[in-house]
NUNU-977549 format. One line per field, with one value per residue (C-alpha): residue in three letters; x, y, z. Coordinates in steps of 0.001 Angstrom, whole numbers, m for minus. Layout:
# residues N
resn <- (Ala;...)
c1 <- (X;...)
c2 <- (Y;...)
c3 <- (Z;...)
//
This chain:
# residues 415
resn <- (Met;Lys;Arg;Val;His;Ser;Ile;Leu;Leu;Ala;Thr;Leu;Leu;Leu;Ala;Gly;Cys;Gly;Ser;Ala;Pro;Ala;Ala;Asp;Ser;Thr;Thr;Ala;Glu;Ser;Thr;Thr;Ala;Ser;Val;Ser;Ala;Ser;Gly;Glu;Pro;Leu;Arg;Met;Leu;Gln;Gly;Gly;Asp;Glu;Lys;Gln;Tyr;Tyr;Thr;Glu;Thr;Thr;Val;Asp;Glu;Ala;Glu;Thr;Met;Leu;Gln;Tyr;His;Ile;Ile;Asp;Leu;Asn;Ser;Gly;Glu;Asp;Ser;Ile;Pro;Cys;Asp;Val;Lys;Gly;Cys;Thr;His;Asp;Thr;Ala;Asp;Cys;Pro;Ala;Val;Thr;Thr;Lys;Leu;Pro;Ser;Thr;Thr;Pro;Leu;Val;Val;Asp;Asp;Asn;Thr;Leu;Ile;Ala;Leu;Ser;Gly;Pro;Tyr;Glu;Ala;Ala;Thr;Leu;Phe;Leu;Met;Asp;Arg;Asn;Cys;Gln;Asn;Arg;Arg;Asp;Leu;Val;Glu;Leu;Asp;Gly;Ile;Tyr;Pro;Tyr;Trp;Asn;Thr;Arg;Ile;Leu;Tyr;Thr;Asp;Gly;Glu;Ala;Leu;Tyr;Phe;Phe;Gly;Ala;Glu;Asn;Asp;Gly;Thr;His;Leu;Tyr;Arg;Val;Thr;Leu;Glu;Asp;Gly;Thr;Val;Ala;Asp;Leu;Ser;Ser;Gly;Gln;Pro;Leu;Glu;Ser;Pro;Tyr;Leu;Gly;Ala;Ile;Gly;Arg;Asp;Phe;Val;Leu;Thr;Gln;Ser;Asp;Ile;Thr;Tyr;Pro;Asn;Thr;Thr;Gly;Asp;Leu;Ala;Ala;Asp;Ala;Met;Ala;His;Pro;Thr;Gly;Thr;Leu;Thr;His;Ile;Leu;Leu;Asn;Ile;Asp;Thr;Gly;Glu;Thr;Arg;Glu;Leu;Cys;Ser;Tyr;Ser;Ser;Asp;Lys;Tyr;Val;Leu;Asp;Arg;Gln;Tyr;Phe;Tyr;Ile;Val;Asp;Gly;Gln;Tyr;Tyr;Trp;Leu;Asp;Ser;Thr;Ala;Gly;Thr;Leu;Ser;Thr;Val;Asp;Leu;Ala;Thr;Gly;Glu;Ser;Arg;Leu;Leu;Thr;Asp;Gln;Leu;Pro;Val;Ile;Ala;Pro;Asp;Glu;Pro;Pro;Ser;Asp;Tyr;Gln;Met;Glu;Ala;Asn;Leu;Asn;Gly;Trp;Leu;Val;Phe;Tyr;Asn;Leu;Pro;Leu;Leu;Val;Asn;Ala;Glu;Thr;Gly;Glu;Val;Arg;Gln;Arg;Ala;Asp;Leu;Pro;Glu;Asn;Tyr;Trp;Asn;Gly;Tyr;Gly;His;Gln;Pro;Ser;Ile;Phe;Leu;Gln;Leu;Gln;Asp;Arg;Leu;Leu;Val;Asp;Cys;Arg;Tyr;Glu;Pro;Tyr;Thr;Arg;Thr;Gly;Ile;Asp;Lys;Asp;Gly;Thr;Pro;Ile;Thr;Thr;Glu;Thr;Glu;Gln;Met;Tyr;Leu;Gly;Leu;Ile;Ser;Ile;Asp;Asp;Phe;Leu;Asn;Gly;Val;Pro;Asn;Tyr;Thr;Glu;Val;Cys;Lys;Gly;Pro;Tyr)
c1 <- (48619;48719;49520;52782;51771;53528;53676;54612;51339;51860;48912;49660;49964;52106;51839;51154;52958;53436;53465;56782;56044;56917;59727;57982;56339;52168;50290;47072;43467;40962;39475;35889;37185;38496;37977;41449;42028;43878;41277;43476;42764;43205;46400;47711;51319;53656;57390;59427;58875;60810;63573;63992;62656;63030;63758;64734;66475;66682;70216;69737;68551;66006;64787;65168;66454;66132;68469;67512;68030;67933;67708;68368;65981;68123;71501;70136;72961;71661;72953;72818;72144;75051;77511;79312;82947;83910;80197;79335;75293;74597;74429;71120;73771;73728;71969;70385;68917;65946;64849;60970;59226;57799;57604;56369;59036;59182;56798;56979;55251;56854;60605;61634;59427;59118;56668;56506;54031;55742;54457;54098;50747;49239;51183;51949;53500;53858;57496;58658;62299;64065;64511;67615;66256;68025;66656;63858;60902;57661;54868;52212;51553;47999;47374;44372;44159;45134;45820;45633;48902;48703;50567;47136;45370;47781;46874;47308;45814;49517;48332;47337;47615;44725;44247;41933;41837;40220;39182;36769;33913;35221;37073;37656;38965;41470;42438;46630;47517;51187;52225;51941;50080;46643;44464;40483;38293;36306;33593;31741;32345;30826;32213;32375;31295;34767;36442;36738;37256;39554;39194;37815;38680;38087;35753;36389;34413;33028;31200;27302;26219;22625;23402;22589;24652;23117;23285;26356;25278;28500;28497;31442;30990;27683;28456;30911;28730;26149;25322;24150;20909;20303;21700;25202;25785;28490;28644;30970;32133;33295;36885;35520;32186;31728;28868;28086;25877;24708;26784;24702;23453;23189;20681;20761;17392;18904;22480;24533;26650;29187;30665;30597;33622;34390;37661;39099;41538;43106;39728;37551;35072;34795;32248;32621;29793;31600;28041;27641;30885;30313;32709;30808;32191;30025;29172;30338;27756;24777;25099;24577;26501;28271;28552;32259;31976;30042;33032;34600;34662;31533;31759;28764;26990;27734;31907;34666;35146;38062;40396;39665;42107;42348;46202;46136;45491;48521;48231;44458;44536;42941;45305;44138;46085;44891;42769;44299;43583;43231;39866;40704;39261;37226;36062;35368;37996;39161;42162;44769;47452;50681;52243;55561;57637;55850;57582;57762;56876;56559;55801;53826;53824;52180;52575;55206;53055;53474;54885;55380;53465;55769;54957;55801;57653;56437;59075;58060;58847;61085;62674;63046;66037;65773;67002;67421;66045;67535;65544;64723;61577;59861;61685;65117;66394;67681;65453;65739;63563;63383;62072;62478;64428;62471;64111;62447;63412;61917;60003;58879;54959;54922;57082;55210;52071;54098;54798;58700;60800;63511;63866;66511;67291;67483;67190;66215;62480;60897;60608)
c2 <- (m11880;m10866;m7078;m6639;m5521;m2358;121;2312;2689;3232;5610;8124;11651;14729;16673;20114;22834;22709;25566;25333;22611;22804;21391;19891;16923;17530;14638;13936;15502;15226;18658;20336;20527;24216;25384;25332;29037;26766;26246;24077;20484;17586;15845;12243;12448;10605;8907;11673;14051;15484;15856;12823;9403;7979;4403;2841;m1005;m3063;m2609;m5471;m9088;m8501;m5459;m2991;278;1548;3052;5685;6405;9188;8520;11317;10741;13450;11678;8442;8696;6553;8054;7406;11284;10676;13526;11989;11174;7298;6485;3103;3600;799;1799;4247;6884;7081;10260;8162;5795;5543;3107;4530;1491;76;2891;4002;5847;9172;11647;14735;17456;20218;21586;21569;18764;15056;13355;10000;7068;5373;2751;964;319;1043;4661;5656;9187;11411;12777;15258;16019;18145;17054;15252;13207;15105;17110;14716;15384;14575;16452;14635;11461;9771;8418;6264;6703;3648;5039;2777;1671;2513;5568;5611;7456;10859;13853;17505;20690;22468;23654;20340;16509;14163;10757;8060;5804;4174;4552;2060;2626;2482;4791;8309;11590;13280;16753;17818;20811;21438;24189;22914;19128;20009;17376;17784;15192;15802;12863;14791;12104;9572;6596;6342;3733;2294;2243;5564;5991;9136;12892;15206;19117;19373;16258;12910;10307;7781;4599;4235;856;m858;m3963;m7827;m10893;m13882;m16787;m19441;m22824;m24847;m24872;m23095;m22515;m20812;m19337;m17185;m16532;m15289;m11684;m9190;m7247;m3713;m427;1062;5007;7509;10397;13756;14959;18583;19042;22910;22085;18215;18469;15367;15250;12028;11941;8649;5678;2211;m395;m4073;m3993;m2072;m3196;m6239;m4433;m6543;m6034;m2321;m1033;2724;4911;8186;9394;13040;14397;12912;9567;7007;4284;881;m1598;m4675;m6944;m4373;m3690;248;3272;6382;9491;11157;15287;16247;19301;17346;13525;12849;10292;10833;6891;7510;3684;320;m1182;m2682;m6441;m7791;m10502;m12142;m12163;m15878;m15835;m15187;m11146;m9798;m7193;m3667;m1164;1826;2435;6753;9033;9397;12169;12252;8019;5844;3189;m318;m2699;m6072;m4622;m4679;m1281;2431;4573;8216;10361;12828;10973;7470;6212;2633;1321;m1521;m1075;m1691;m4095;m4058;m7236;m8755;m8968;m12175;m12356;m15205;m17378;m14709;m12299;m8803;m5559;m2968;m1001;3007;4104;8132;9964;12951;15940;13156;10541;7674;5724;1498;m1570;m2511;m5841;m8436;m11114;m13499;m12976;m14284;m12311;m13029;m12657;m13403;m15662;m15074;m17684;m15984;m17916;m16968;m17811;m17355;m16851;m17333;m14483;m11621;m8145;m5586;m2691;397;2579;5929;5813;8165;8272;7768;4636;3550;3979;2143;m565;347;m998;2189;1843;4142;1982;4050;1716;m1381;m1450;m2472;m6559)
c3 <- (m90816;m87408;m86273;m84226;m80940;m78862;m76774;m79360;m81667;m85334;m85203;m82915;m83748;m83226;m79816;m79557;m77743;m73804;m71317;m68968;m66522;m62728;m61418;m58208;m58078;m57106;m55771;m57730;m55841;m58559;m58951;m60955;m64546;m65682;m69392;m70526;m72633;m75337;m77661;m79756;m80937;m79043;m80620;m79537;m77999;m80201;m79766;m82155;m84429;m87945;m85864;m83677;m82534;m79229;m77881;m75020;m74366;m70836;m69344;m67380;m67577;m64547;m66215;m63403;m65390;m68681;m71061;m73271;m76619;m79581;m82875;m85722;m88092;m90610;m89926;m88681;m85401;m82415;m79588;m75707;m73916;m71792;m71412;m68441;m69230;m69268;m68409;m69104;m69378;m67300;m63629;m62367;m61849;m65744;m66935;m69724;m67209;m65465;m62448;m62930;m63934;m66178;m68306;m71686;m74213;m74000;m75560;m77237;m75467;m77795;m78869;m75312;m73128;m73475;m70764;m69654;m67687;m65372;m62415;m60378;m61798;m58296;m58349;m61126;m61947;m65057;m65934;m67679;m68956;m71434;m74786;m74598;m71174;m68687;m66430;m65249;m63010;m61562;m62833;m60379;m58839;m59922;m56401;m56820;m60494;m62952;m66148;m68929;m69737;m73680;m75183;m77266;m73736;m74116;m75964;m75072;m76148;m75463;m71765;m70756;m71037;m71303;m70711;m69314;m66374;m63561;m60629;m58137;m59517;m63444;m66344;m65975;m68219;m66779;m67712;m66385;m66494;m67935;m65518;m61909;m62490;m60989;m62259;m62969;m63617;m66836;m66768;m63830;m61268;m63485;m64689;m68718;m71051;m72840;m75167;m76560;m80267;m79908;m80328;m82853;m82244;m78155;m77947;m77097;m78811;m76689;m76565;m75273;m75318;m74473;m76375;m74914;m76222;m76399;m74232;m74679;m76249;m75775;m79775;m79837;m83718;m83294;m80633;m82003;m85198;m82528;m82745;m79904;m80152;m78964;m79890;m79973;m79568;m80023;m77749;m77696;m74887;m74606;m72869;m72053;m70036;m69732;m71623;m73885;m76846;m79276;m82160;m83751;m83082;m84605;m83856;m84357;m86200;m89037;m88390;m87644;m84378;m83825;m87787;m87832;m86907;m86185;m86645;m86276;m88261;m88381;m86576;m89093;m87840;m90147;m90343;m92143;m92456;m93486;m94097;m96892;m98015;m97147;m95779;m94628;m92890;m89974;m90289;m86051;m86490;m87923;m87126;m90954;m92478;m96297;m97804;m99695;m100822;m101224;m102980;m99561;m99103;m98109;m95005;m94499;m90574;m90350;m91554;m88980;m88818;m90413;m89424;m91207;m89051;m90841;m90387;m91254;m94342;m96460;m98904;m98937;m99109;m96297;m95269;m94069;m91976;m93132;m96619;m99874;m100671;m100634;m100868;m101148;m98286;m100089;m103075;m102117;m105081;m104217;m105781;m105541;m102606;m103920;m101268;m99701;m98844;m95802;m92476;m90739;m86940;m84974;m88046;m89549;m92552;m92131;m94332;m92493;m89336;m89226;m85887;m87057;m89338;m90493;m92950;m96309;m94769;m92284;m89793;m90288;m89161;m92393;m91295;m88569;m87507;m85384;m82000;m78344;m75609;m72227;m68844;m65435;m64417;m61336;m59462;m59994;m62922;m66372;m69255;m72412;m75544;m79678;m80899;m83805;m83481;m85240;m87191;m88019;m90794;m92638;m96667;m98259;m98150;m101992;m101895;m99424;m101303;m104081;m102615;m103362;m100233;m100210;m96984;m94593;m91729;m88601;m85197;m83739;m82725;m79355;m78921)
//
């Protein structure tokens, strides 16, 4: 099975409240990190909340304009946020249309404010707008900073926005205050290793490695099964002090490093060893691991790796994208997952993916249908692509866990 890729990622968590933003645009100037007074834990922004979900569609074949849509998650109404009488919603004059491209979908900052990251890539801008997608204003122009174009990079503590981006020397972690757009480099001007796993409390979990990969031999099968040696370490970077400390470390003397998987879900660190079939948690204060279960499928080191992607903690049960089982996050109990009917995209079947995790329900991809997408090639000629259109629907967490396809379809999803 194959995952459907989209900038709207299913594991995004609800954002916290933010301060009133400034109306004037500011150019990024990296400063020394300052301590936030919020003290609130970091939370990833997402494209909706209990009330609304935000989508966008391309207005023209040349893809120079985007049209915003607001989906009411209680009534299912799909509305275009424009109050201009007689507007056809297909020109740059429409209040629901943006020409700031490329752009992420609007992400919820608080009850009053949305934020989006827009291009061009070499001069991206963070801009704010009201919950009806109106009153748009630039928060900061990220001059000289190349943010990673993935909505999973955007976190908030209610007072500031936090994201990873690149400068000429590598990856950095930045804070942007929501009040005035001031940018601070929290990595003390030094590049960080990637990838990062996510955030726990007011710490980001980063990766450091001293790993050597074997030389290639030309034998594709043998090279694919050759494993790296060395040490992989996870560290915590505190956003208030900029200090780092080691959380835990894994050596090839004891583990097959490229068969270890790490996830952060609901502020908890999880470590999955596929060669042993174990799932453990790690205590942030002591670095000690606690075994949850040793009943996961075992993949031998010389077998192709599997996709163990952990999607969510739903009512205390850990849900995986490709594993047909559930693990209790407290007791480690393992039980069979009741599958929902598969969705088929690009010839592959997959279980529904989670786009929004709400209090007692989920927004997921509930069905697909054939779709002919039109566009403009680089030489200006029209092109068509045969694909499938995704549709999103709401389902209760109980029905999702028990394989009951009781969907309430609400809107089209991204391509």
